[in-house]
Structures are given as C-alpha cells and as structure tokens.
MITITI-224332 format. One line per 4 residues: their letters; for each residue x, y, z of C-alpha. Coordinates in steps of 0.5 Angstrom, whole numbers. Each point is the difference from the previous one (the first is absolute). Layout:
BEGIN
A> X:Y:Z  ...
END
This chain:
BEGIN
MKKV> -217:-119:-85  -2:3:-7  -6:3:-1  -1:-4:-6
TREF> 1:-6:4  -5:1:5  -5:2:-5  1:-6:-4
VTLR> 0:-5:6  -7:4:2  -3:-1:-6  2:-7:-2
QPKC> -1:-3:7  -7:-1:-1  1:-4:-6  4:-5:4
EWKM> -1:-6:4  7:0:3  3:6:4  5:5:-4
MVLT> 6:2:4  5:5:-2  7:-2:1  6:4:2
GMDR> 8:-2:0  -1:-5:-5  6:-5:0  4:1:-6
SRIY> 7:-2:2  0:-5:-5  -2:2:-7  1:-4:-7
EGED> 4:3:-5  -3:3:-6  -6:-5:1  -6:5:0
DCYD> -6:-5:0  -3:0:7  -4:-6:-2  5:-4:-3
NLMR> 5:2:6  -5:-2:6  -1:-7:-4  7:-1:0
EIKG> 0:1:8  -5:-5:2  3:-5:-5  1:-6:5
RPEI> -1:5:6  -6:-2:4  1:6:5  0:5:-5
VVCS> -7:2:-3  -3:5:-5  -2:7:2  -4:4:-5
GWLV> -2:8:0  2:6:-2  7:5:0  -2:7:0
GPYN> 5:5:-3  2:7:1  -4:6:-2  2:2:-7
EELN> -1:8:0  2:1:-7  -6:-5:-2  -4:1:6
RTMI> -1:-7:1  2:-6:5  0:-7:-3  -2:-6:4
IPWW> 3:-6:-3  -2:-7:1  5:-4:4  2:-7:3
WNVE> 5:-2:5  1:-5:5  -1:-1:7  4:-5:4
MLGE> -3:-4:6  4:0:6  -4:-4:5  -5:2:5
GEFR> -4:5:-3  6:4:-3  2:2:-7  4:4:-4
HYDV> -2:4:-6  6:1:-5  1:2:-7  5:-3:-5
TPYA> -2:4:-6  4:6:-2  -3:7:-3  2:5:-4
DTTT> -1:6:5  5:-2:6  0:7:4  -7:-1:1
EFEY> -4:-3:6  -6:-4:-3  -6:-2:4  -2:-7:0
IVDR> -8:-2:1  -1:-7:1  -6:-2:-4  -2:-8:1
DVIE> -6:1:-4  4:1:-6  3:-7:0  -7:-3:2
FIKD> -3:3:-6  5:-2:-5  -1:-8:3  -7:1:-1
PLNT> -2:-4:-6  -6:4:-2  5:6:-1  2:-1:-8
LQSS> 6:5:1  5:1:-6  6:1:5  1:-1:8
IPDP> 2:7:1  -4:6:-2  2:7:-3  3:5:5
IEYS> -5:5:3  1:8:-1  -2:4:5  -1:7:-2
DGVF> -5:6:2  -4:-4:5  -1:-6:-6  3:-7:0
YSVD> 1:-2:-7  2:-7:-3  6:1:-5  1:-4:-6
LEAG> 8:1:-1  0:-3:-7  -6:4:-3  2:6:4
KKTA> -7:1:2  -3:1:7  -8:-2:2  -3:3:6
LGDL> -2:-5:5  -7:0:3  2:-3:6  6:-4:3
SLKS> -3:-7:0  5:-5:-4  -5:-1:-5  0:7:-2
IFYS> 8:0:1  1:-6:-4  -5:1:-5  0:7:-1
VRRA> 4:0:-7  -4:-6:-3  -6:4:2  3:6:-4
VITL> 0:-3:-6  -6:-5:0  -4:1:-6  -7:-4:-1
PTGS> -2:-1:-7  -8:1:-1  -4:-6:0  6:-4:4
GVDL> -4:-3:4  4:2:6  -4:2:7  2:7:2
KMLN> -3:-1:6  3:-6:2  7:3:-2  -1:6:4
SGLG> -2:-4:6  7:-4:-1  4:6:-1  -3:5:4
VDLS> -1:5:-6  -5:2:-5  3:-2:-6  -5:3:-4
KTVP> 3:7:2  7:-3:-1  4:4:-6  5:-4:-4
RGNI> 7:2:1  44:-16:75  -7:1:-3  -5:5:4
NLSI> -7:-1:-1  -4:7:0  -7:0:1  -4:4:-5
END
C-alpha cells in the first residue's frame, strides 16, 4: 500500500460513517473503448441489472517526482453481487496511464453525501486531490488553482473551490457564524480567488 493511500485513509476515516477499504487486483478485464467518464460508465453497467451496484471512492495514482505530487482522483466503479455474501469489484473505465497499478479506495460516504438533499452540490464528482509535501489540496483543473484542505471531510472536499471564491458584500445580511458552522471554515478569513481488503 502506498504511503499516501495510508495517510489519506487514516485522516478521512474519522470523518466517515462507513469503513473505508483499500482494494488491490481490481478486475479490469472488460474496458469500454474511448469512454473515460467513470460515472456514465457505471450507470450504463447497472441499467437493467439488479445484481450490479454502484461503488464510490478514490483512485490513487503514482508519485510524480518531477511535480512532487500524487493525485487522488474521485472514481466510480461497479460491484457485482454474486450471492451468499460474495461480490466482485470491477472497473470498465479506461485511464490514460495503462502502465501503472492504481490503488482503489472504497468510500461509501461519497455516494451517501451526494444523495443527501441538504447538500447543494454543483457536481456529483468533487475535484481531484493533490498530495504534496504532507499537504492535501483540492485542485480546480479549469481554473488551474489548488486549495489546501483543512481536513478530509466531504464538506471540505466538495465545497473547497466554492469556499475559495466566496465574497460577502458589506451589509449582505449573511450570518457568517451560520455559514462557518455549515462549511466548517471561517469565511471571514477566506481570501477570494480479486479484491483484497487491507486493514489500515
């Protein structure tokens, strides 16, 4: 298991309702040609197939020595229920780097967070996370910016980019204390801008 994987799970697990798992040996024997959208692909897989369910989590990439970082990508894949407590994780989505063995982290809380109507999300997929020099960052690929994550709760992960660009005009009547408790951050200080389960 990669050091970054262990650290990510160690810091995120206390924020989770469900136990996280690290998977090795992901079944990738059947890959969709040219379809790189993992969410759309898993939805195609479950259509009309009650034995296939959705799995949410993270894909941990290789360490990039030149950029001094490891990317952790939000990822979706499928689980086939085989009966009598047996199941098979499999991923049909291609990724560009076919030479690297990625590590998969099961994080069921992601899908539960998305389903919660109290969470007003712009997307069902958060921005990727960068790990560099002991710090986790949320990376806004479109803007080319990254924001250090105060913690690895899903509120921090999903709202990090929005949090970084919030501006509150004077006299707006917005209760900062209420917003702070909801997002877990002090906005008044924000500057605009075969599977094996491994125990951790």
